[in-house]
N, C-alpha and C positions, 0 to 999 in steps of 0.2 A: 238765756237764749240773746243770739244779737239780733237787734233794734229791725233788723230787714227782717227777718224770718216769722216776725212776729205778725208784721205787718200782709205776711201769704193768707194767714188761713188763721180759723180759732184754735190753737194746738189740744192736742187730747187731755192736758192739763186741765188745762181754762175751761175746757168743756164739762170735765170730771165737779169741778167747783160749780156747776149752774151758771156759767156765762154761756150767749147766744150772740151772734153779729153785735147785735145793737151793745152789749154790755160789753162786749169786748174791747170795742170802740170806746169807751168808754176808759175802759183799763189803758189801750195804748195812748188816749189824749193826756191823762195823767202822766203815762211813761213818759211822752215826751212833753210836758208842761205840767213838774211838780208841784209848782207853786202854784199852782191854779186847782189843785185836789179841790177845795172847798165848792169853789165856782163851779168846778166839772158834775161835781154829783150835787149838787142844787139842784132840787126841783123832781131829783131823781127817787120812784119811790123807794122804800125803807127795803125790801127785798133785794132788789137790783142792787142801792148801794152796800148792803150787806156782802151779795155778792161777789161784788168788784172789788171792796177790798181785803174781804178774807184771799181772791185769789192773787192780788196784789202781794197783800202778805207772804204767799206761800211763793212765790213768784222770786220774792226778792231773798227769803228765805231758804231758798234750792239753787241761789244763785242763778236765776233763768234769766235774770234784769239786771241791767248794770246798774 
């Protein structure tokens, strides 16, 4: 998925993986600044962190992220 498309709305694939607007925002931050992943997810509850990491892995393996 082109980065611009990600910024428009939470896509269906992300919603299916449990992301809402807040957690999808975390995913966007990681995509835009991958070197800050640990810092971005620091302090986030474990359930949200797992959803974000699962969605990131899915999007990467499916070629949805560059």
